[in-house]
C-alpha positions, 0 to 999 in steps of 0.5 A, a space after each residue: 790715592 792714584 786719582 787724588 795724585 792725578 787730580 793734584 797734578 792736573 790742577 798744578 799743571 793747569 795753574 802753571 799753564 794759566 799763569 804762563 799764558 796769562 802774563 802780559 806781553 809788554 813788548 806789544 803794549 802801546 806804552 812800550 811801542 810809543 816810548 821806543 818810537 819816541 826814542 828812535 825818532 827823538 821826538 817827545 810827542 809820543 811820550 806825551 801821548 803815553 801819559 794819562 789823560 784828564 779822564 784817566 786822572 779823574 778816574 784815578 783820583 777817587 781811588 787814591 783819595 779813598 786810601 790816602 789823606 794826601 791833598 790831590 791837586 786839580 786834574 789840569 795841574 796834574 796833567 800839566 806837571 806830567 807833560 812838563 816832567 815827562 818832556 824833561 826826563 825824555 830829553 835827559 834820557 836822550 842826553 845821557 844816551 848820546 853821551 855814551 855814543 847811543 845812535 838813537 835812530 839805530 836802536 834795537 829793542 832787545 827785550 822788555 821786562 817789568 817789575 811789579 810794584 805792589 801798593 796794598 793801599 791802592 788796588 791799581 796795577 803798577 810796574 816799572 817797565 824796563 826797555 832793554 836796548 842796544 845801539 852802536 855796541 852800547 847796551 842800555 835800559 830805559 826804565 819807565 818808573 811807576 807805570 800804571 795800568 788804567 782801564 787796560 792801558 799802561 800809562 807813564 806816570 813817573 820818571 824815565 831813567 837811562 842806565 848802561 848795562 
């Protein structure tokens, strides 16, 4: 009886340790670094670099098509739309922050958290990645909605949102 309790305790401990150490540190991801740098410098080129490439979109299309009857546009159209929308969203985030006296060049990254998004139909890791920041005594967050992990790289795939805390 004692041995089985020790074994169960050991398994639970190993599982908890593995889960705790196996989680990704989002602050160190290229996506978060690029977006934070873009916000700080108010330059959308880093945002554009954070979007999925043509090759990554081409990789995703068969995965999405296998589980959806959606009509998917051409890769070039998808990439062009992503660039246009990402630039607009970025400018809107900057505008909203400036309205609330955010000094972009002085922002500090407080923490990064993520909210996993499960899609039972598509076997791709997705999450809302949330950058919690402060500047000029203003606390706010920038959410990178529906970010997707493609071949071990997180990519911005949907809108960016600004929200005061």
